[in-house]
C-alpha positions in Angstrom: 97.7 69.0 83.6 101.0 70.6 82.4 99.6 73.8 82.9 97.9 72.9 86.2 101.3 71.7 87.4 103.2 74.6 86.0 100.6 76.7 88.5 101.6 74.6 91.6 104.9 75.4 90.9 104.6 79.3 90.9 102.9 78.5 94.3 105.3 76.4 95.7 108.1 79.2 94.8 106.1 82.0 96.2 105.5 79.9 99.4 109.2 80.0 100.6 108.6 84.0 100.5 105.3 84.1 102.0 106.5 82.4 105.1 109.5 84.8 105.1 107.6 87.8 104.7 104.5 87.2 107.5 103.6 90.0 109.6 106.6 92.2 107.9 105.9 95.6 107.1 106.0 96.7 103.4 105.9 100.1 102.2 104.6 101.0 98.6 105.2 104.3 96.9 102.7 105.3 94.3 103.4 108.2 92.1 101.9 110.4 89.6 102.9 108.9 86.6 101.3 105.4 87.7 98.3 107.1 88.8 97.5 108.2 85.1 97.2 104.5 84.2 93.9 102.8 85.6 95.1 99.5 84.7 98.4 99.8 86.2 96.6 101.3 89.5 94.4 98.4 89.5 97.1 95.5 89.3 99.4 97.1 91.9 96.0 97.4 94.5 95.5 93.9 93.5 99.2 93.0 94.2 98.8 95.2 97.8 95.3 93.0 98.8 97.3 90.1 97.9 100.3 91.2 100.3 98.2 91.6 102.8 95.9 88.1 102.4 99.3 86.2 103.1 100.2 88.2 106.2 102.4 91.3 104.9 101.4 94.6 106.4 101.3 97.1 103.5 101.5 101.0 103.7 101.0 103.1 100.5 102.4 106.6 100.4 101.0 108.1 97.2 101.7 111.4 95.3 99.5 113.0 92.6 101.8 115.5 91.0 100.0 115.3 87.5 96.4 115.6 88.9 97.7 118.5 90.9 98.8 120.5 87.7 95.6 119.3 85.8 93.5 121.0 88.7 95.6 123.9 88.8 95.3 124.4 85.1 91.4 124.4 85.5 91.6 126.8 88.3 93.6 129.0 86.1 96.8 128.8 88.3 100.0 128.3 86.2 102.7 126.0 88.1 106.0 127.4 89.1 108.9 125.2 90.2 112.1 126.6 91.9 115.1 124.3 91.8 113.0 121.7 90.4 110.4 121.6 93.1 107.0 122.6 93.0 106.5 126.3 94.5 103.2 126.0 97.0 101.2 129.0 97.5 98.1 129.0 99.7 95.9 128.6 96.6 98.3 125.5 95.4 98.2 124.2 98.8 94.6 124.1 98.7 94.1 122.8 95.3 97.0 119.9 96.3 94.9 118.9 99.2 91.8 118.4 97.9 93.2 116.5 95.1 95.5 114.2 97.1 92.8 113.4 100.2 89.4 114.3 98.5 89.9 112.5 95.6 93.4 110.1 95.1 93.2 108.9 98.7 89.5 108.1 98.5 89.7 106.5 95.3 92.6 104.4 96.3 90.6 103.2 99.6 87.5 102.5 97.5 89.4 100.3 95.5 90.9 98.2 98.0 87.8 97.8 99.8 86.0 96.9 96.6 89.0 94.0 96.1 87.9 92.7 99.7 90.0 94.1 102.0 90.0 96.7 104.8 91.9 100.2 104.3 91.8 104.0 105.5 93.0 107.4 104.6 95.3 108.9 107.0 95.7 112.8 106.8 94.6 116.3 108.3 91.1 115.6 107.8 91.1 111.9 109.6 94.4 110.9 111.6 97.4 112.5 110.5 100.6 110.5 110.3 103.0 112.7 108.9 105.0 115.7 110.7 106.7 118.2 108.6 108.6 121.6 109.1 108.9 124.1 106.1 111.8 122.9 103.8 114.7 125.3 103.7 117.1 125.1 100.8 119.5 127.3 99.7 120.7 128.0 96.0 124.8 127.9 94.5 125.4 131.4 96.1 124.6 130.1 99.5 121.0 132.6 99.4 117.8 131.0 100.9 115.2 129.7 98.9 111.7 130.1 99.3 109.3 127.3 98.1 106.3 128.5 100.0 104.1 125.7 101.5 106.8 122.9 101.0 107.8 120.8 104.0 110.2 118.1 104.9 109.0 115.2 106.8 110.6 115.1 110.2 108.7 112.8 112.1 106.0 109.9 111.1 103.5 108.5 114.0 104.6 105.2 114.5 101.8 104.0 117.1 99.3 105.2 114.6 100.4 103.0 111.6 101.1 100.0 114.2 97.7 100.3 115.2 95.9 100.6 112.1 98.2 97.6 110.4 97.4 95.7 113.4 93.8 95.8 112.6 94.3 94.4 109.1 93.6 97.6 107.8 95.9 99.1 104.8 97.0 103.0 105.4 97.0 105.2 102.7 98.8 108.2 103.2 99.1 111.1 101.0 101.7 113.3 100.5 100.2 116.4 102.7 101.9 116.8 106.2 101.1 119.1 109.1 103.6 120.7 111.4 103.9 120.9 115.3 101.3 124.0 114.9 98.9 122.0 112.7 99.9 123.7 109.4 99.3 122.2 106.1 102.7 121.4 103.9 103.1 120.1 100.7 105.9 117.1 100.8 107.7 115.0 98.3 106.3 111.6 98.2 109.4 109.6 97.6 111.0 111.1 100.7 107.4 110.5 102.6 107.6 106.9 101.8 111.3 106.7 103.0 110.4 108.2 106.0 107.5 106.1 106.8 109.8 103.3 105.9 112.5 104.2 108.6 110.1 104.8 111.0 108.5 101.2 110.6 111.8 99.5 109.9 110.2 97.7 107.1 111.3 94.6 105.3 111.0 96.4 101.6 110.5 99.5 100.3 108.7 99.7 96.8 109.0 102.6 94.3 106.5 102.2 91.4 108.5 103.8 88.4 107.6 104.6 84.7 110.6 102.4 83.5 111.8 98.7 85.1 114.4 99.7 87.5 117.7 101.4 87.4 119.1 101.3 83.9 122.9 101.8 82.5 121.3 103.1 79.5 118.0 105.0 79.8 117.2 103.8 76.0 117.8 100.3 76.6 114.9 98.3 79.1 117.4 95.3 78.5 120.3 97.1 80.5 118.1 96.9 83.8 120.3 96.1 87.1 118.6 93.7 89.0 120.6 94.2 92.0 122.8 96.6 93.4 124.4 98.1 96.5 124.1 101.6 97.9 127.5 102.6 97.0 127.4 101.3 93.5 124.3 103.7 93.2 126.1 106.7 94.7 128.9 106.3 91.9 125.9 105.7 89.2 124.7 109.4 90.3 128.3 110.8 90.1 128.8 109.3 86.7 125.5 110.7 85.7 123.8 107.0 84.7 121.2 108.0 87.2 120.0 111.7 86.5 117.0 113.6 86.2 113.9 112.9 88.3 115.5 109.1 89.2 117.9 110.7 91.3 115.7 111.7 94.2 113.9 108.4 94.0 117.2 106.7 94.2 118.4 109.1 97.1 115.6 108.4 99.1 116.3 105.0 98.9 119.9 105.2 100.3 118.3 107.2 103.2 116.2 104.5 103.9 118.8 101.6 103.8 121.1 103.9 105.8 118.2 104.2 108.5 117.7 100.1 108.5 115.4 99.6 106.1 116.5 96.3 104.4 116.2 96.5 100.9 114.5 98.9 98.2 113.1 98.1 95.2 112.2 99.8 91.9 109.8 98.5 89.8 107.9 99.3 86.3 104.3 99.9 87.4 103.3 99.2 83.7 104.1 95.6 84.0 101.1 93.6 85.7 101.5 92.5 88.9 105.3 93.5 89.0 105.3 94.0 93.0 104.3 90.4 93.5 106.7 89.2 90.9 109.4 91.4 92.6 108.9 90.0 96.0 107.4 86.4 95.5 109.4 85.3 92.7 113.2 83.9 93.0 114.5 86.1 90.1 112.5 89.5 90.5 111.6 91.8 87.6 113.0 95.5 88.8 116.2 96.5 90.7 116.7 95.7 93.9 119.1 97.8 96.2 120.7 97.1 99.6 123.1 98.3 101.9 126.7 98.6 101.2 
């Protein structure tokens, strides 16, 4: 009986959040490190189905860097990185397209359907949601850096996403975009997710990570910051507390907040049902970032 009462208490706690977030959009970014953990992916997709079932409108944006690197190795192509970004030639672009669209997106859609929900992948072979232009960067000397077929998302087909979500279908978007002439570009999944979140003016943007959130000490999970604002995050970047691969993730979060996204969450993909615990509980389990 005590266990039954405990479960009822949990449901009552979730009820207020369920009512608050009904009909709200939420973007979930699923990255390469998480995709290597089948149990973590299954837990996440169960959370997404739950959100859809209680009235939220989830959108999944995913990458797949590790799977792309593995496929390139099989093909005998050595990955090349310039300024920390993957150089994408025509062969690499084809492999990335095949892995992201035919393997990862298709697998996510199949899993969501197996859990009883409807889902569809949006990409260059179906209906394209991401519009990009070639990414142009400069080095410290001001010289242009050529990254090949690497793009920057400049537009999101908002009408397409609203139409898909209005039918109760979960959109799944890989980080392959088209430019205005129909040419494909590999785009960063974090910034793509932020672009989708901005366009939909979402309630929440959620980044799945391999750490439990923003840590003041990367070696101490207990140093997690549960709530920070944008200016505090910028200071953590300046003083080096946030470094390495976490920097582009939080910068994408800051861009999304600047564009009107209400909250960004960074949660641990390895924790079972971390997304539900972050959204539908009073305390949360990751880091919540809000505007300054």
